[in-house]
N, C-alpha and C positions, 0 to 999 in steps of 0.2 A: 879309130877313135870314133866312138859315138857320142854324141849331142845329145843331152837332153835337156828337157823345160824343168826348169826350177819344181819340185816336188811344192805344193800346198799344204800348209799346216794342217795335220789331223787334229779333229776336234778328241779332246780328250774326256777324263772322270766319267762318269756313271752313262752318261748318254752312248759312251764309245764301247765301254763295256756292254749294255744293254743293245746294241746294235750288234755287236758280233756275236755276244749270244743268239739274238736271232735269226742271224744269216748261219749259226751251226744249227739252229732249228730248221730252216727252209732247206737248208742242204740235204738235210735226211731227207724232208718229205720231196720237194720240186725233182730231184731226178727220177720217182720213182711215181709220179702225176699219171701216166699215162695206165699202170693198173689201176689205180683209182677209178679213173674213166671206166676202163674193160668192166670194173667191178659194178659201176655206177651203171654202165647199159645194161650190163647182164639183170641188175637189179628192175630197172625201168621197164624189161621186155617180160620176164618171166615169175616175178615171184604173183601170189593172186590177184592183186592189185596194178599188176604190171599191163602192157598192151596187151600182151596172149596170154595173162595168167587168166583163171575161173572167173574173177573178178572185174574182169577188163573194162573199162569205162568204154568201150569200143562192141557194142554185141556182135558176134561173128567174128571175132578175130580169135575167139580161144582157138590155143593148139591143146585139143584136148591131149593127155599122156605127156608131149614133151615138154609143152610149158613145168608140169609138175617135177618132172625127171630135173632139168637144168636149172630151176627154181627155185626145187627143194618143196616138201609136203606132198601130197597125191592119195591114192586108197587103193582098195583092191579090183579096182577098175582096168588099173593100169599096170599090174601085176608082170605081163609081158615083156615089158621093157627092162626088167630088173635084169641083172648080172653085170658084166665089167665095168658097163657105164656108172655106175649110181652105186650106192648103200643104201640099204631097207632094213628098216625095224619092222621087227615081225614076233607077233604074238604067239602062245602057244599053240594055238588054234589053226595060226596061220593065215589071219588077217596082218593088212598091211596097214602100218602104222604110219610113215612116213618116208619120203625120199629126202637123201640129204641134201642132194642138188651142188650148183658151185655157190651161190649165194653166202650159204654160211660158211664152209670150210676157206673161202677166199678172205673174207673180211675177219675170219678168226685166226687164220695162220699164215695165208699167202704175204697178206698187204703189212703185218706188224713184223714178219721175218725180212721181207724188204726193205724194211725200213731200218731194223737191227745191223742187219748186212752192210747197209748203205751206210751206219754210222759208224760200224765196224772199220771199214776200208776209211772211213775219212781220219780215224784216230791211228789208226796202226796196217792199214794195206788190207792186202788179202787174208793174212792170219787173222788180225783183227775182226775182218770181215765173219769168218769161220767161227770163231770162238763166239763170237758177238751172237752169231745167231742159233748156235746150240743152246747157250748161256738162258737165251729169248725163248726158247721152245718151255722151259721148265716154266719160267712165265706164265707165257698162254695156258697150261695145262693148268695150272695151278689155279686158275681163275675160270668163271661163266661168260665172262664179257671181253669184247673184243681189244685187245690188250697194246693200243697203240703208244698210251704213256710209261707204260711198261717197257714196251720197246725201245724207245727214245733214250730213255733212263739205262736201262740194262745194256743196251746195245754199245752205248760208247765208253761204258763202264767197265764191262768183261773185253773191251779191245784195251782200255787201259791198263788192265790188272795184265792183260795178257804182255802189253810192253814192258810191263815193268817186272816181271817174270823173266822175260828173254834177257834181260840185262844183270841178272843174278850170273849164269854163266858165259856172259858175253865172251868169247876168246878163250873160253877154258874148257871147250871140246874136244877132244881129240880127233883129228882128221877120221874121213870115213864113218863116224857116229854122227854127223849131225841130221842127217835126215830121222833119223831112230830118236835122236831126242824131239826135236823140235816135233816131229809128229806126235811121240807118244805124252808129251810134257801140253800140247797143247789139246789133245783128246783127253789127260786127266782132267786139267783146268775145266773146261767144257761138260764133263760130268760132273766135277763138284758147283761148279756156278749154275748148273740145269738144275741141282739137286737143291741150292739155295735157293735160287728163283722159285723152283717148287713149293716148298715149306714157309720160305720168309717172305722175299721178295714182292712174292706174286700176292699175297694177302697185304701185303702194306698197300702196292698199289691199287690193289681194290678197293681199298680202304680211302685212298685218296682219290679217285674216280667217283667215288661215292658223296665224297666231299663237293669235290666240283660240279657235279651233277645235281647235288642237292642246291648247291648256289644259284645254276643258272635256272632250277626249275624255281626258285623262292623269287627271283626278277621277274620270270614269268608271272607266275602267281600272282604277284603284286604291280601287274604291268609296268616295271621298270626296265627290262629290258631295253628301251630303247635311250635310258640314261649314259648305257655303258657308249654310244657315239661321243659322249664327253673326251673319255678314255680315248679311243679309235682315233676317229678325225684327227685329231693333233698330234697323234702320233705317226699316222700315216705321212704326212708331211713331214716329220723329221725323222722318216727311216726306223722307229722304234715298234711296228706296228709286228712283223714277225713272229718276234715273242708270244704275244699274244693271239694274234690268228693262227701259228701251227704249234705253239705248243698247247693251246687248251682250245680256241675253236673247232679248230680242224678233228683232234680226237674224239671232244664230247658230241659232234656232228656226225662222224660215225656211227657212233652209238645209237644218238638218235637215230638217223637213218635204217639201221639194223631193224629198231621193232617199230618204226611207223612210215619208213620209205623215202621220207625227208627231214630234212634239218632247216631250222631257219637262222643258227650259226654258221652257216655257209653262206649267209646273204651281209653277213655285218659287216665286215671289211671289204667284201669282194663287189658290193653294189656299184658299180658305173653310174648310176646317177648323180651321185654329190657331184661329181670331179666332171661330169656334161654340164652341168650347170651352171658351173664356176667358170668354164672354157667359153659357153655360150656366152653369160653374160661378157665377160672379158671380149668376145669376137663383134657385141652391141653398142656396150659402153664404156669397151677400154681404150688408152692412148698410145700411141706410139708403135713400138716393136711386138709389146705385149697384144695390141690392137691386129696386128697386122699376122701373127702366127698362132694365134689363137683356132681360128677355123681350123688347120691342117692338124693343131693340137688334137683336136676335139674328136677328129676320124682317128686318130693314132689310139688315143685312149678308149673314143668308146667302144669299135670294132677289135684293135688290135687287143687292148686289155692294159695297156703298160700304162700305169695309174702315176706314177713317178713324174710323167709329163706334165701332170699340171702344179705340182707342186709347186715350181716357181712364181706362178700364179700367185698362187696364195700367200708365198711370201714376200711377194714384192707388196703386199697390200694384206697386212695379217689380220686387220679385222674381218676379211671376207672367213677367216677357218668359225668365226661364228655361225657364217652362214654356210659352211660343211659342217657342223656340227649340227645344223637344224636338218639341214637335207638330210643327213645320215639317219637323222633320230625320225624323223617322218615316214623314211623308207622301213625302219625298221617296226615303227606302230604299223603301218599295212599289211605288213606280211605278219604281224600278232595279231591284230585283231581279225585279219579274215583268213588266218591260218595258209601264208606263202612258206613256201622253202625249197630246197636244193635237194636231189637226189644222192649228189656226190659234189666235192670240193669243185666250184669253178675256179679253174687255173690257165692262162692266166683272165683276169676279169674284166672279160670281154663279153660284149651283150652275147656273142655268140656263142660262149661258155655257158653263159649262164643259162639260154635259149635250150641248148642240149641239156642240162642237169634241171634243169626246173618242168621240160616236161613229160617225163618220167611220169610224177605222180597226176597227170591227167592237164586235160587244157585248162578245168578252171583253176589249177595250179598255176600253169604257167600264165594267164592272164592277172591272176593276183602276183603275181613275180612281176610283170611286164607295167602294170599298174604302181608297185615300188618304186621302180626303176624312175617314171615317170614324176612320182608325187617328190623323188629324192631331187631330182633335176630340176622341177619346177620350183619348190622352196628355197633350193641354192642360188639358182636365176633372179629369182624377186629380190631375194637380202642381198645378194652380190650387188645386184644393178640399182638398187637404192643407197648401196655402198658406194660404189663406183660413182653414180651422178653426182651424188653429195660431195666429192674431193675432186671431181673432173677437172675445174679451173686450176687449183693448186697442182694436181698430175702434171697436166699440160705443161705449165710453168717449168716445173721440176724433173719432167722425164727424164733426161738424158740419159745414162747410164742405169737405171732405177734396174729395168728388167734382167739389164746383164749382169747388174751385182746380185738379182735374187737367184740367176741361173748358177754361178758361182757358191751362192750360201748354200744352194741345194746338192752341189756336191760334196760340199764340205760336210754336209749332215751327214749324206750318204758315206762319204768316207769311200767310194769307187767307182768305177767308171760306169758313165751311162752314155750308150749311144742316142738314147731320147736327149737327153738334155744338150748331145752334141748339135742333134737336130733342130734344137730351138734355137740353141746360139748363130746355128749358121742361118735360118731363116730370118731372125731378127739382125741381121749384119753384123753378126758382135765375132763372128768367126776370122773377119780381118784382123782383128785384134791377137786374135789367141795363137796364130801362126807361130813355130818356135823359130829362131834365129841358129843359124849353125847348120850343118851337116851329116849325113850320116856315110861316114867312111869307113871300111875294113879292108883287112886284106885276106880275112874269112872267107871261103866260099860259102855260099849261100842257097841251100838247096831245100831246109827245113824251117818255117818261119809259122812260130806260134801266137794269136793273139791270147792276151790270157785277162780274166775279169774275176771277181770275187768268185762269182757261180758257175762261171765256163759256160754261159748260154746265151742270153739276150744280147746284151752288149756286146761282147767279145764273137758272135756267132754274124753279128751285124758287121763289125770293123773286117771279120778274114771276109766277107762276100765282096766288098768293094777290094778291098786288093786284089783277092781273086779274079775280080773284072777288068782290072787296070792290067795284070799281067796277060790276061788274056786278050785283050786290046794291042797290048804292046806286042801278041805273038810270041811270047815268052812261056818256052816248056822248062819241063823241069822241076819246077819250081812246089814244093807241098806246102799250103796256106790252110792250116787247122785254127780250130779255137780248142782252151780248157781252162778250167779253173787252175788259179795260181798255183794253189795248195796240189795241183796234180803233176805239175812239171817235174820235170826228173832227169833237167839238164843235155836231154838229147835234142835241144831245138838250137838250130844256128842263130836265129833269131827272134826275139821276143818282143811284140809290141803291148805295151799296157796306156793304161791313161797315167796322169801324172802323178796322181795320189797312190798309185800302186808299184809304180816303179821299185822304190825300194825294197818292197816284199818279193816283188819278182825277183829280185838281182840274188838275196838271200836264201829263195829256194834253188835260181838255178844259176851258179854265179859265174859259169863259164860259157853263156851265150853272150851274145851282143844283146844289147838292151835300149830301147829306143822309146823315149816316152812321146805320146801325143794329149794335144787337150782336145783333141776332135775326133772320135772315132768314125765320124761319119764322110768326113771330108779334110782329112788333115795334109798339109803339103807336104810332108813326112813321107806319105806313099809315093810319091814321085821321083821323091831322092831314092826309094826301097830300090823303086821297079831302073830307074836309070842305071843302082850301082851295080843291081844284075845283069843288064844289060851289059854295062860294060866288063863284069867277069867272064859272060858268053862268050863277048867279042873278041876277048886278048886272048880266048882259049880255041878261039877256030884258026 
């Protein structure tokens, strides 16, 4: 028998719907961030204005021929490099027009197809991913810009249509004909969707992209882009930012970066300055647990890029959201006026990732981006400091569980597990109050333990690492501890560990597994119970 902590009530209504939509969008983008970074580094190094390009900001760094081949472009001086390595456009008299290179094909084909395949798999597994990829090729070829928005719509749509198609003859196929029917049906459907994407869907998405791009250009032309912070900063605190960031900013930013080498849109949400300023203000002017935990939180937020760790501080003093808005707007204004931007998305929003994405367009751009981070941090720090100083006496009298309540509210807003919140709870002394009563008891032999969270990355990975270390210290072998998204649970796990808000979803996804709920992914007493249970099983086998 497994006892679990009572599940917290999930927020409902429009906010939950937007959160789930944002989670779905980020689920398409986040697993492919490594590909975005690879493309960004190739762009940073080999386009004409890159480190090794013909117009390199560093005289003498130009790799003649190599940069043109990898980054694209070129002239007759490097004709000897043509062949299997690249494609060359050639006039009738044999003059070289351009090398295609890697930059264009990666942003035009590779990245959108990765997104489409990931989206298809999220909706209908491998089969959905294949059909989604085929269909998205039609959208890509039917347009003349990188089709990220098209991939994010056509991908899941094609997978959903495939799923509905399979339902038509589920259980009706004669034995021995399953593979034939499955392969031909998916191939024919993929062909039809690719043709539809080429003639109809692609042009529609081209129009939508043009409208969104015009809206951004309009905001920039009227110097109104900083106003977007009024939406973005409160949305971050309420975990409603993914739909905006991954649904609009990232696709449009990629298009801008393809044309100009960088985009300001990558920094609107990812700028670590406002969060750093808020946490520094709590470090100097906060009270109680918030003051004590803020320095460590600032390191995690600024260097680790986990922005959610500052959300409880803002919720414990809601007026500080005004400071975040002001800081965010100040950072956007700095980049807008001085022309700062990133060459590719900074994910996570760490100063390290920001540096890597900012240095490509040149040292001047990097200094501008740093300045935007500093100004955003200073503005947020000053305004938050004034707010905290004005209410310091009242906060000292009523501090009590205010910060712990803000942590709980943050987790309720997110509606999913969070190792960052667990770390705050532990450091503020609240962890002692969250230990679940009861013990983990089962007759089932435990060999495969899975930590599951919404995305299957940050929070669950940290929890899995903690438990693996406990098994190692206990000198217990033969137990596999992994992490994955709840949606990817396939029922093979012997024991599934989730944060309490997610246990019901995990049970529905993997009903035959043993389920353990924890309040604290970083330091839960349930881990010791699991270790002791496995030790007892191993001792009984001896």
